[in-house]
PDB file with one MODEL, atoms N, CA, C and O in Angstrom:
MODEL        1
ATOM      1  N   MET A   1      10.662   3.137   0.777  1.00  0.00           N
ATOM      2  CA  MET A   1       9.895   4.148   1.278  1.00  0.00           C
ATOM      3  C   MET A   1       8.325   3.664   0.953  1.00  0.00           C
ATOM      4  O   MET A   1       7.427   3.831   1.779  1.00  0.00           O
ATOM      5  N   TYR A   2       8.181   3.253   0.085  1.00  0.00           N
ATOM      6  CA  TYR A   2       6.952   2.960   0.136  1.00  0.00           C
ATOM      7  C   TYR A   2       6.034   1.795   0.981  1.00  0.00           C
ATOM      8  O   TYR A   2       4.822   1.649   1.142  1.00  0.00           O
ATOM      9  N   GLY A   3       6.936   1.230   1.324  1.00  0.00           N
ATOM     10  CA  GLY A   3       6.625   0.115   2.165  1.00  0.00           C
ATOM     11  C   GLY A   3       5.943   0.781   3.534  1.00  0.00           C
ATOM     12  O   GLY A   3       4.753   0.637   3.814  1.00  0.00           O
ATOM     13  N   ASP A   4       7.186   1.760   4.584  1.00  0.00           N
ATOM     14  CA  ASP A   4       6.236   2.846   5.122  1.00  0.00           C
ATOM     15  C   ASP A   4       5.265   3.782   4.555  1.00  0.00           C
ATOM     16  O   ASP A   4       4.689   4.278   5.524  1.00  0.00           O
ATOM     17  N   ARG A   5       4.773   4.293   3.427  1.00  0.00           N
ATOM     18  CA  ARG A   5       3.697   4.696   3.501  1.00  0.00           C
ATOM     19  C   ARG A   5       2.453   4.038   2.873  1.00  0.00           C
ATOM     20  O   ARG A   5       1.403   4.608   2.577  1.00  0.00           O
ATOM     21  N   LEU A   6       2.771   2.688   2.719  1.00  0.00           N
ATOM     22  CA  LEU A   6       1.630   1.914   2.604  1.00  0.00           C
ATOM     23  C   LEU A   6       1.152   1.107   4.024  1.00  0.00           C
ATOM     24  O   LEU A   6      -0.041   0.890   4.241  1.00  0.00           O
ATOM     25  N   LYS A   7       2.339   0.644   5.065  1.00  0.00           N
ATOM     26  CA  LYS A   7       1.819   0.757   5.946  1.00  0.00           C
ATOM     27  C   LYS A   7       1.049   1.969   6.939  1.00  0.00           C
ATOM     28  O   LYS A   7       0.041   1.654   7.571  1.00  0.00           O
ATOM     29  N   ILE A   8       1.411   2.874   6.991  1.00  0.00           N
ATOM     30  CA  ILE A   8       0.848   4.506   6.888  1.00  0.00           C
ATOM     31  C   ILE A   8      -0.768   4.393   7.363  1.00  0.00           C
ATOM     32  O   ILE A   8      -1.445   4.367   8.390  1.00  0.00           O
ATOM     33  N   ILE A   9      -0.947   4.331   5.524  1.00  0.00           N
ATOM     34  CA  ILE A   9      -2.302   4.417   5.111  1.00  0.00           C
ATOM     35  C   ILE A   9      -3.006   3.408   5.293  1.00  0.00           C
ATOM     36  O   ILE A   9      -4.224   3.589   5.296  1.00  0.00           O
ATOM     37  N   ARG A  10      -2.499   2.077   5.495  1.00  0.00           N
ATOM     38  CA  ARG A  10      -3.300   1.119   6.396  1.00  0.00           C
ATOM     39  C   ARG A  10      -3.730   0.862   7.341  1.00  0.00           C
ATOM     40  O   ARG A  10      -4.790   0.237   7.361  1.00  0.00           O
ATOM     41  N   THR A  11      -2.912   1.339   8.838  1.00  0.00           N
ATOM     42  CA  THR A  11      -3.059   1.864   9.685  1.00  0.00           C
ATOM     43  C   THR A  11      -4.073   2.755  10.335  1.00  0.00           C
ATOM     44  O   THR A  11      -4.825   2.653  11.304  1.00  0.00           O
ATOM     45  N   GLU A  12      -3.729   3.937   9.166  1.00  0.00           N
ATOM     46  CA  GLU A  12      -4.837   5.138   9.822  1.00  0.00           C
ATOM     47  C   GLU A  12      -5.781   4.667   9.092  1.00  0.00           C
ATOM     48  O   GLU A  12      -6.603   5.584   9.074  1.00  0.00           O
ATOM     49  N   LYS A  13      -6.271   3.644   8.351  1.00  0.00           N
ATOM     50  CA  LYS A  13      -7.542   3.396   8.269  1.00  0.00           C
ATOM     51  C   LYS A  13      -8.116   1.861   9.105  1.00  0.00           C
ATOM     52  O   LYS A  13      -9.064   1.119   8.851  1.00  0.00           O
ATOM     53  N   GLY A  14      -7.342   1.832   9.894  1.00  0.00           N
ATOM     54  CA  GLY A  14      -7.563   1.046  11.050  1.00  0.00           C
ATOM     55  C   GLY A  14      -7.875  -0.419  10.364  1.00  0.00           C
ATOM     56  O   GLY A  14      -8.905  -1.003  10.699  1.00  0.00           O
ATOM     57  N   LEU A  15      -7.003  -0.996   9.427  1.00  0.00           N
ATOM     58  CA  LEU A  15      -7.171  -1.997   8.557  1.00  0.00           C
ATOM     59  C   LEU A  15      -5.480  -2.932   8.745  1.00  0.00           C
ATOM     60  O   LEU A  15      -4.304  -2.602   8.594  1.00  0.00           O
ATOM     61  N   SER A  16      -6.274  -4.343   9.188  1.00  0.00           N
ATOM     62  CA  SER A  16      -5.107  -5.378   9.651  1.00  0.00           C
ATOM     63  C   SER A  16      -4.308  -5.562   8.099  1.00  0.00           C
ATOM     64  O   SER A  16      -4.929  -4.841   7.318  1.00  0.00           O
ATOM     65  N   GLN A  17      -3.451  -6.085   7.553  1.00  0.00           N
ATOM     66  CA  GLN A  17      -2.634  -6.463   6.678  1.00  0.00           C
ATOM     67  C   GLN A  17      -3.546  -7.434   6.117  1.00  0.00           C
ATOM     68  O   GLN A  17      -3.701  -7.248   4.910  1.00  0.00           O
ATOM     69  N   SER A  18      -4.421  -8.734   6.740  1.00  0.00           N
ATOM     70  CA  SER A  18      -5.284  -9.419   6.209  1.00  0.00           C
ATOM     71  C   SER A  18      -6.243  -8.591   5.475  1.00  0.00           C
ATOM     72  O   SER A  18      -6.287  -8.779   4.259  1.00  0.00           O
ATOM     73  N   GLU A  19      -7.133  -7.584   6.057  1.00  0.00           N
ATOM     74  CA  GLU A  19      -8.056  -6.993   5.704  1.00  0.00           C
ATOM     75  C   GLU A  19      -8.437  -6.022   4.747  1.00  0.00           C
ATOM     76  O   GLU A  19      -9.504  -5.634   4.271  1.00  0.00           O
ATOM     77  N   PHE A  20      -6.548  -5.589   4.530  1.00  0.00           N
ATOM     78  CA  PHE A  20      -6.022  -4.795   3.257  1.00  0.00           C
ATOM     79  C   PHE A  20      -5.923  -5.725   2.281  1.00  0.00           C
ATOM     80  O   PHE A  20      -6.001  -5.474   1.078  1.00  0.00           O
ATOM     81  N   ALA A  21      -5.803  -6.491   2.625  1.00  0.00           N
ATOM     82  CA  ALA A  21      -5.098  -8.128   1.541  1.00  0.00           C
ATOM     83  C   ALA A  21      -6.862  -7.970   0.691  1.00  0.00           C
ATOM     84  O   ALA A  21      -7.032  -7.255  -0.296  1.00  0.00           O
ATOM     85  N   LYS A  22      -7.557  -8.478   1.095  1.00  0.00           N
ATOM     86  CA  LYS A  22      -9.043  -8.740   0.890  1.00  0.00           C
ATOM     87  C   LYS A  22      -9.272  -7.027  -0.187  1.00  0.00           C
ATOM     88  O   LYS A  22      -9.460  -6.994  -1.403  1.00  0.00           O
ATOM     89  N   MET A  23      -9.213  -6.307   0.370  1.00  0.00           N
ATOM     90  CA  MET A  23      -9.497  -5.075  -0.480  1.00  0.00           C
ATOM     91  C   MET A  23      -8.783  -5.018  -1.785  1.00  0.00           C
ATOM     92  O   MET A  23      -9.082  -4.286  -2.728  1.00  0.00           O
ATOM     93  N   PHE A  24      -7.636  -6.019  -1.722  1.00  0.00           N
ATOM     94  CA  PHE A  24      -6.570  -5.490  -3.287  1.00  0.00           C
ATOM     95  C   PHE A  24      -6.780  -6.734  -3.392  1.00  0.00           C
ATOM     96  O   PHE A  24      -5.848  -6.843  -4.188  1.00  0.00           O
ATOM     97  N   GLU A  25      -7.225  -7.950  -3.298  1.00  0.00           N
ATOM     98  CA  GLU A  25      -7.115  -9.581  -3.990  1.00  0.00           C
ATOM     99  C   GLU A  25      -5.842  -9.552  -4.073  1.00  0.00           C
ATOM    100  O   GLU A  25      -5.217  -9.146  -5.053  1.00  0.00           O
ATOM    101  N   THR A  26      -5.235 -10.107  -2.752  1.00  0.00           N
ATOM    102  CA  THR A  26      -3.787 -10.331  -2.370  1.00  0.00           C
ATOM    103  C   THR A  26      -3.874 -11.011  -0.924  1.00  0.00           C
ATOM    104  O   THR A  26      -4.827 -11.012  -0.145  1.00  0.00           O
ATOM    105  N   SER A  27      -2.620 -11.585  -0.787  1.00  0.00           N
ATOM    106  CA  SER A  27      -2.441 -12.262   0.286  1.00  0.00           C
ATOM    107  C   SER A  27      -2.122 -11.598   1.390  1.00  0.00           C
ATOM    108  O   SER A  27      -1.600 -10.523   1.094  1.00  0.00           O
ATOM    109  N   GLN A  28      -2.226 -11.804   2.764  1.00  0.00           N
ATOM    110  CA  GLN A  28      -1.745 -11.141   3.795  1.00  0.00           C
ATOM    111  C   GLN A  28      -0.102 -10.878   3.825  1.00  0.00           C
ATOM    112  O   GLN A  28       0.547  -9.927   4.262  1.00  0.00           O
ATOM    113  N   ARG A  29       0.279 -12.056   3.212  1.00  0.00           N
ATOM    114  CA  ARG A  29       1.693 -12.735   3.431  1.00  0.00           C
ATOM    115  C   ARG A  29       2.322 -11.076   2.006  1.00  0.00           C
ATOM    116  O   ARG A  29       3.019 -10.174   2.471  1.00  0.00           O
ATOM    117  N   ASN A  30       1.963 -11.044   0.676  1.00  0.00           N
ATOM    118  CA  ASN A  30       2.216 -10.144  -0.068  1.00  0.00           C
ATOM    119  C   ASN A  30       2.283  -8.416   0.638  1.00  0.00           C
ATOM    120  O   ASN A  30       3.128  -7.536   0.471  1.00  0.00           O
ATOM    121  N   ILE A  31       1.021  -8.430   1.449  1.00  0.00           N
ATOM    122  CA  ILE A  31       0.830  -6.770   1.966  1.00  0.00           C
ATOM    123  C   ILE A  31       2.353  -7.242   2.899  1.00  0.00           C
ATOM    124  O   ILE A  31       3.339  -6.941   2.226  1.00  0.00           O
ATOM    125  N   SER A  32       2.640  -7.733   3.920  1.00  0.00           N
ATOM    126  CA  SER A  32       3.996  -8.196   4.615  1.00  0.00           C
ATOM    127  C   SER A  32       5.131  -7.519   3.771  1.00  0.00           C
ATOM    128  O   SER A  32       5.766  -6.531   4.142  1.00  0.00           O
ATOM    129  N   ARG A  33       5.247  -7.985   2.942  1.00  0.00           N
ATOM    130  CA  ARG A  33       6.436  -8.300   1.625  1.00  0.00           C
ATOM    131  C   ARG A  33       6.524  -6.727   1.334  1.00  0.00           C
ATOM    132  O   ARG A  33       7.548  -6.045   1.289  1.00  0.00           O
ATOM    133  N   TYR A  34       5.285  -6.347   1.159  1.00  0.00           N
ATOM    134  CA  TYR A  34       4.963  -4.665   0.442  1.00  0.00           C
ATOM    135  C   TYR A  34       5.618  -3.980   1.599  1.00  0.00           C
ATOM    136  O   TYR A  34       6.434  -3.121   1.265  1.00  0.00           O
ATOM    137  N   GLU A  35       5.440  -4.169   2.945  1.00  0.00           N
ATOM    138  CA  GLU A  35       5.526  -2.746   3.762  1.00  0.00           C
ATOM    139  C   GLU A  35       7.239  -3.415   4.248  1.00  0.00           C
ATOM    140  O   GLU A  35       8.109  -2.748   4.809  1.00  0.00           O
ATOM    141  N   ARG A  36       7.331  -4.639   3.904  1.00  0.00           N
ATOM    142  CA  ARG A  36       8.740  -4.664   4.415  1.00  0.00           C
ATOM    143  C   ARG A  36      10.011  -4.431   3.104  1.00  0.00           C
ATOM    144  O   ARG A  36      11.204  -4.557   3.378  1.00  0.00           O
ATOM    145  N   GLU A  37       9.504  -4.066   1.626  1.00  0.00           N
ATOM    146  CA  GLU A  37      10.057  -3.787   0.709  1.00  0.00           C
ATOM    147  C   GLU A  37      10.850  -4.631  -0.253  1.00  0.00           C
ATOM    148  O   GLU A  37      11.648  -4.392  -1.159  1.00  0.00           O
ATOM    149  N   GLN A  38      10.187  -5.998   0.434  1.00  0.00           N
ATOM    150  CA  GLN A  38      10.713  -7.466  -0.041  1.00  0.00           C
ATOM    151  C   GLN A  38      10.075  -7.772  -1.520  1.00  0.00           C
ATOM    152  O   GLN A  38      10.531  -8.632  -2.273  1.00  0.00           O
ATOM    153  N   LEU A  39       9.177  -7.105  -1.761  1.00  0.00           N
ATOM    154  CA  LEU A  39       8.238  -7.255  -2.955  1.00  0.00           C
ATOM    155  C   LEU A  39       8.039  -6.046  -3.712  1.00  0.00           C
ATOM    156  O   LEU A  39       7.807  -4.996  -3.113  1.00  0.00           O
ATOM    157  N   ASP A  40       8.101  -6.083  -4.848  1.00  0.00           N
ATOM    158  CA  ASP A  40       8.064  -4.336  -5.202  1.00  0.00           C
ATOM    159  C   ASP A  40       6.439  -4.652  -5.895  1.00  0.00           C
ATOM    160  O   ASP A  40       5.796  -5.630  -6.277  1.00  0.00           O
ATOM    161  N   LEU A  41       6.265  -3.202  -5.782  1.00  0.00           N
ATOM    162  CA  LEU A  41       4.534  -3.043  -5.878  1.00  0.00           C
ATOM    163  C   LEU A  41       4.002  -2.916  -7.737  1.00  0.00           C
ATOM    164  O   LEU A  41       4.160  -1.836  -8.306  1.00  0.00           O
ATOM    165  N   SER A  42       3.588  -3.741  -8.257  1.00  0.00           N
ATOM    166  CA  SER A  42       2.994  -3.747  -9.651  1.00  0.00           C
ATOM    167  C   SER A  42       2.268  -2.870  -9.804  1.00  0.00           C
ATOM    168  O   SER A  42       1.499  -2.407  -8.962  1.00  0.00           O
ATOM    169  N   THR A  43       2.471  -2.407 -11.280  1.00  0.00           N
ATOM    170  CA  THR A  43       1.677  -1.060 -11.871  1.00  0.00           C
ATOM    171  C   THR A  43      -0.054  -0.880 -10.833  1.00  0.00           C
ATOM    172  O   THR A  43      -0.410  -0.114  -9.937  1.00  0.00           O
ATOM    173  N   ASP A  44      -0.719  -2.016 -11.563  1.00  0.00           N
ATOM    174  CA  ASP A  44      -1.815  -2.072 -11.076  1.00  0.00           C
ATOM    175  C   ASP A  44      -2.199  -1.928  -9.849  1.00  0.00           C
ATOM    176  O   ASP A  44      -3.329  -1.462  -9.698  1.00  0.00           O
ATOM    177  N   PHE A  45      -1.550  -2.208  -8.857  1.00  0.00           N
ATOM    178  CA  PHE A  45      -1.536  -2.319  -7.507  1.00  0.00           C
ATOM    179  C   PHE A  45      -1.429  -0.582  -7.080  1.00  0.00           C
ATOM    180  O   PHE A  45      -2.237   0.021  -6.373  1.00  0.00           O
ATOM    181  N   ILE A  46      -0.648  -0.223  -7.493  1.00  0.00           N
ATOM    182  CA  ILE A  46      -0.435   1.497  -7.009  1.00  0.00           C
ATOM    183  C   ILE A  46      -1.402   1.803  -7.828  1.00  0.00           C
ATOM    184  O   ILE A  46      -2.128   2.598  -7.231  1.00  0.00           O
ATOM    185  N   VAL A  47      -1.758   1.621  -8.758  1.00  0.00           N
ATOM    186  CA  VAL A  47      -3.045   2.694  -9.007  1.00  0.00           C
ATOM    187  C   VAL A  47      -4.596   2.628  -8.318  1.00  0.00           C
ATOM    188  O   VAL A  47      -5.454   3.444  -7.981  1.00  0.00           O
ATOM    189  N   ARG A  48      -4.433   1.213  -8.316  1.00  0.00           N
ATOM    190  CA  ARG A  48      -6.102   1.160  -6.719  1.00  0.00           C
ATOM    191  C   ARG A  48      -5.729   1.316  -6.013  1.00  0.00           C
ATOM    192  O   ARG A  48      -6.560   1.858  -5.284  1.00  0.00           O
ATOM    193  N   VAL A  49      -4.300   1.164  -5.252  1.00  0.00           N
ATOM    194  CA  VAL A  49      -4.193   2.029  -3.741  1.00  0.00           C
ATOM    195  C   VAL A  49      -4.860   3.381  -3.731  1.00  0.00           C
ATOM    196  O   VAL A  49      -5.840   3.676  -3.046  1.00  0.00           O
ATOM    197  N   CYS A  50      -4.079   4.339  -4.750  1.00  0.00           N
ATOM    198  CA  CYS A  50      -3.975   5.347  -4.982  1.00  0.00           C
ATOM    199  C   CYS A  50      -5.592   6.027  -5.416  1.00  0.00           C
ATOM    200  O   CYS A  50      -6.184   7.013  -4.977  1.00  0.00           O
ATOM    201  N   LYS A  51      -5.846   5.338  -6.128  1.00  0.00           N
ATOM    202  CA  LYS A  51      -7.877   5.682  -6.364  1.00  0.00           C
ATOM    203  C   LYS A  51      -8.503   5.249  -5.465  1.00  0.00           C
ATOM    204  O   LYS A  51      -9.534   5.846  -5.159  1.00  0.00           O
ATOM    205  N   THR A  52      -8.026   3.821  -4.576  1.00  0.00           N
ATOM    206  CA  THR A  52      -9.323   3.498  -3.568  1.00  0.00           C
ATOM    207  C   THR A  52      -8.748   5.116  -2.237  1.00  0.00           C
ATOM    208  O   THR A  52      -9.528   6.035  -1.986  1.00  0.00           O
ATOM    209  N   PHE A  53      -7.873   5.065  -1.874  1.00  0.00           N
ATOM    210  CA  PHE A  53      -7.766   5.850  -0.931  1.00  0.00           C
ATOM    211  C   PHE A  53      -7.404   7.269  -1.201  1.00  0.00           C
ATOM    212  O   PHE A  53      -6.950   7.912  -0.254  1.00  0.00           O
ATOM    213  N   ASP A  54      -7.519   7.758  -2.179  1.00  0.00           N
ATOM    214  CA  ASP A  54      -7.412   9.528  -2.849  1.00  0.00           C
ATOM    215  C   ASP A  54      -6.073   9.435  -2.661  1.00  0.00           C
ATOM    216  O   ASP A  54      -6.018   9.748  -1.472  1.00  0.00           O
ATOM    217  N   ILE A  55      -4.745   9.188  -3.052  1.00  0.00           N
ATOM    218  CA  ILE A  55      -3.239   9.184  -2.656  1.00  0.00           C
ATOM    219  C   ILE A  55      -2.842   9.407  -3.987  1.00  0.00           C
ATOM    220  O   ILE A  55      -3.531   8.855  -4.845  1.00  0.00           O
ATOM    221  N   SER A  56      -1.632  10.272  -4.456  1.00  0.00           N
ATOM    222  CA  SER A  56      -0.938  10.496  -5.834  1.00  0.00           C
ATOM    223  C   SER A  56      -0.117   9.380  -5.584  1.00  0.00           C
ATOM    224  O   SER A  56      -0.063   8.860  -4.469  1.00  0.00           O
ATOM    225  N   ALA A  57       0.459   9.023  -6.455  1.00  0.00           N
ATOM    226  CA  ALA A  57       1.581   7.806  -6.605  1.00  0.00           C
ATOM    227  C   ALA A  57       2.790   7.941  -5.946  1.00  0.00           C
ATOM    228  O   ALA A  57       3.501   7.147  -5.331  1.00  0.00           O
ATOM    229  N   ASP A  58       2.916   9.855  -6.370  1.00  0.00           N
ATOM    230  CA  ASP A  58       3.695  10.190  -5.908  1.00  0.00           C
ATOM    231  C   ASP A  58       4.393  10.139  -4.371  1.00  0.00           C
ATOM    232  O   ASP A  58       5.519  10.009  -3.891  1.00  0.00           O
ATOM    233  N   TYR A  59       2.679  10.367  -3.797  1.00  0.00           N
ATOM    234  CA  TYR A  59       3.207  10.384  -1.916  1.00  0.00           C
ATOM    235  C   TYR A  59       3.504   8.589  -1.950  1.00  0.00           C
ATOM    236  O   TYR A  59       4.533   8.217  -1.384  1.00  0.00           O
ATOM    237  N   LEU A  60       2.796   7.742  -2.468  1.00  0.00           N
ATOM    238  CA  LEU A  60       2.944   6.209  -2.379  1.00  0.00           C
ATOM    239  C   LEU A  60       4.573   5.730  -2.523  1.00  0.00           C
ATOM    240  O   LEU A  60       5.138   4.858  -1.862  1.00  0.00           O
ATOM    241  N   LEU A  61       5.248   6.740  -3.800  1.00  0.00           N
ATOM    242  CA  LEU A  61       6.201   6.187  -3.966  1.00  0.00           C
ATOM    243  C   LEU A  61       7.377   6.666  -3.130  1.00  0.00           C
ATOM    244  O   LEU A  61       8.541   6.304  -3.300  1.00  0.00           O
ATOM    245  N   GLY A  62       6.882   7.645  -2.074  1.00  0.00           N
ATOM    246  CA  GLY A  62       7.689   8.439  -1.629  1.00  0.00           C
ATOM    247  C   GLY A  62       8.315  10.088  -2.435  1.00  0.00           C
ATOM    248  O   GLY A  62       9.087  10.834  -1.833  1.00  0.00           O
ATOM    249  N   LEU A  63       7.796  10.377  -3.819  1.00  0.00           N
ATOM    250  CA  LEU A  63       8.621  11.090  -4.173  1.00  0.00           C
ATOM    251  C   LEU A  63       7.867  12.773  -3.531  1.00  0.00           C
ATOM    252  O   LEU A  63       8.320  13.845  -3.934  1.00  0.00           O
ATOM    253  N   LYS A  64       6.703  12.696  -2.517  1.00  0.00           N
ATOM    254  CA  LYS A  64       6.533  13.799  -2.553  1.00  0.00           C
ATOM    255  C   LYS A  64       5.528  13.466  -0.975  1.00  0.00           C
ATOM    256  O   LYS A  64       4.913  12.400  -0.950  1.00  0.00           O
ATOM    257  N   ASP A  65       5.442  14.260   0.057  1.00  0.00           N
ATOM    258  CA  ASP A  65       5.443  14.435   1.136  1.00  0.00           C
ATOM    259  C   ASP A  65       4.030  14.366   1.311  1.00  0.00           C
ATOM    260  O   ASP A  65       3.684  14.088   2.459  1.00  0.00           O
ATOM    261  N   TYR A  66       3.258  14.518   0.601  1.00  0.00           N
ATOM    262  CA  TYR A  66       1.534  14.671   0.524  1.00  0.00           C
ATOM    263  C   TYR A  66       0.640  14.148  -0.591  1.00  0.00           C
ATOM    264  O   TYR A  66      -0.578  14.317  -0.537  1.00  0.00           O
TER     265      TYR A  66
ENDMDL
END
């Protein structure tokens, strides 16, 4: 679920995987792997994404729909 949510957030902001990766000091490959749920999100990454885009961790992790 988090992979779909991460992709939704990224595309709604009009960001490529590379641009998104730069924002969070990671690689485009990691973003791709996150979106396909082949790599687990770190707590630090979750917190940074939530603060940057003003969303809840519950939403990002698929526990709530808002």
